[in-house]
Structures are given as structure tokens and as C-alpha cells.
N, C-alpha and C positions, 0 to 999 in steps of 0.2 A: 529358425523362426525367429524372427527377433523379438524381444521380449520389451515392452513399451516403459519408460522409465515408470517411475513411483509417481503417483499423483497428477502426470501428463493429461489422462485420459478420465474427466472428471463424469460426476454425477451431481446434474442439477438439480438441487433441491429448492423448492421455494424456502420463504422463512428461515435460511439458515446461515450459520456464520463461514465462513471460508477465513484461511490462512493463504493469502496467493504471495507466490516469491518467483524470482526469475533471475539467471544469474548472466553475464556476459561471457561469450563464447569464448572458448580458453582462457576463464576468469581475466578478460580482457576489461578496462574500465570501460561503463556505460554512460558515466557522468566525468566529465575531464575539464570541469570550469564551473564555479557558479549559475552561470547561465544556464546550463543544462540542467541544473536540480530545478531550477524556478521553471523552465519550461516544461517540462515533466511534470512538477504542480500544479502549471495551467493548463492543461490538459482536462485534469479534474475538474476544474472549474469550468471549463467548457463544455463537459456532458453533466455535470451536477448541479451549477449554479441552477436557482429558479429563474433567473433572467434570460431571455432569448438573447444569444450571442449570433452575431451577424457571422454566414459562412463563405456566401457568395453573395454577389448585388443581390439576387431573388432567392436565397434560401438562407436557413437556417441550421444550426446543428442540432441532432438528436438530443433531448433531453431525457434523462435515465434517472433524474433522482426519485421517480415514485417505482424506479425497479432494483435500486441496489441503492446501498449506503457505503461510505469508507468513513470506519471507525478509527485506525490507527494505522500509522505507517512509519516506515524507518529504509531513509535512501541511502546508502555507501556506494562508493565508489564503482565496486564491479558487480553490484547486486541491490536488491528492493526486496521488503517485507510490508504487505499489505492486509490489515486486518478488514474483509468484507462482511457484510451483512447483506445476504440477497432475497429481496422482497420477492422478485419475481422471477422462477426458474430460467430465464433470459438475460437475466439484467448485468451479472457478471462477467457473461462471455461478449456481450455488447459492449460493455464498458471497456473492458482490458484489448479488447479488438481494436476499439478507436483510437486508445489512448498506446497500444503499442505500435500500431501503423505508425499514426502519427508520429511517435516521437522516434522510431526507428529512420523513418526517411528523414526528418531532420536532422538527426546525428551524421548520418551519410551524407547528408549535402553538404553538412556543415566542414568536417573533418574529411571529406573527398574519400569515400571509403564507399566500397560496396558488398553485397552479400547480406546474411543474417549478422544481426549485431549479439543477437540471446543465444546460450546453449542450445534452447528449444522454446516450444512455446512455453509461455508461462505455466507453473504449475498450480495446484489448488487443492488443500486438505480440509475437507470438511469438517467442522468442528462442532461433534453430537454430544458433549458434556460440557456442564459450568466450568467442571476443575481445570477442563484442558482450556477451555477460555479464557481462564485465568492465566493462565501459564503464558499461553500466545502471544498477550498484550504484553507482559514483564518481556519474557523474549526478544517482541518487536522493539521496545524501548529502553532495552540493556544491551542490545546489539552494540552499539559504539564503545568505545573502549570510554572515551569521555561523556558517557549517553547524559548526564544533566546538561552539558553545555551544547550538545551536538546540535548544529543547527539545521538540518535535514531530519528531523523526524517529528511527528506530531506530540511530541513529550510536552515542549512547554507551550504549546496549545490546552493540554489540561493542566499545567499546572500554574497558569496566568491568566487562565481562562478568556483567552483570546485564539486567534487562529482562523483559516480562511474559514466562509461562512459553508462549503458544501463537506467539511469536516464535522460526523455528529459524534459526540463525543459523550452524548447523554445513556445510551446503553452501556458502557463500560463505568463512568460514574456510578450509575444507579445500583451497579455490583458490590462495590465498596462503601457507598454513602458520601463520599467527597471526595474534593482531589485532593487534599493534605492526606487522607486516609490510601490513596491510592499511589500519590509519592509514600508515604510509608511501608507502602507495602515492597514498592519495587527496590526502597533503600534497606530493609530488611532482607531482602534474597539478596544483593549485592555485596552486603557486607560479611552474611553467610560463606559466600563466595570465594571472596577473598580472604575469611581466616580459615580458610580450608586447603588451600596452596602451599 
């Protein structure tokens, strides 16, 4: 009997935090150029923007901003990490199904390929303790080597108080008191890692 991969089978709890992640099949790139990162992020705008965006001539995209929030993210060439707060127990699955279906279709058409883009369905780890929540936000934002200047993560939105309207930074910033303190938390951890090598 096959044993399912860890965190593939999800327990969907309302009012809960989730670390969502996925990797390209055989560790292949899922973002090949700048436009791919931008398209992937535009899909979150599609579902989480408060504005109704046109889908077809007489349809609108389903709005999920009352069901789920994206708190942070980091898109790497062959994988991604997203921190989600699920308000409704169906919010995460609806959002990720819409995003991953649309993005896989886009990528396959653009690069003339077929078949699955990811190793498996996205994985999601439920975060039950605040201490782990702090660790996950740090892990996500420190994922790139050039983490401070990396263009495809939500860190710059945290540091410069900008970023997409669908990104909810408030829940994380409130845990630290300010963006400056949050950056100090990240920097202290990175410095301790560097000196331990």
C-alpha cells in the first residue's frame, strides 16, 4: 500500500494558519522568467482582490477574500512557499485549486509542454503554535540567498509598507510590533546562521 506524502492529505480547519508549498516535478523550474512570477502573483489578485475582475463576457472570478488571506510568500525558480490564514475551512483549497490550475495551464501553453508541472498537489502544514508561526515567516523570507533584495518574495512589502493590496501583512506585523522589529528578527537569525557555518 502506498503511503501518502507528508502534508498532502490536509486537515482543513477554519481560523487557522497554513504553510503551503510545492516544488516542480523532478525539481524542474516552475518559473522560467520574470513574466512567470508576475503571472503567478496576478492569480492571487484575481481571487483576493476586492474588485470584481472580468472572467468571460458575462462572468466574474469567484472572490475568496472573505474565506482566505495570503500573509507572506516566496517564489523560487523551482518551488514556492506561501503563508495562508484560512478563515473558512474551504478557503485554502478553493484558492490553491484556482491558482494552480490556471498557472499550470499558462505554463504548459507558454512553454509547449504537457503533463503535471508539480511533483504532487501542493502541500500544507497547519501551524498550531505562535512560536512555529514566527519560525515559518522567517523561513519563508530567508529562503533566497539574497533575501533582502530578492524581488519575488513579500519581504519588500513588509519593509517598505507597500506591496499588493491582497497581501495581508497586519497579522504578522502585530506579532512583532513593527516592520523594523520584524526585520531585526530576520537579520538576527540570518547573522546567527552565518556565524555558525
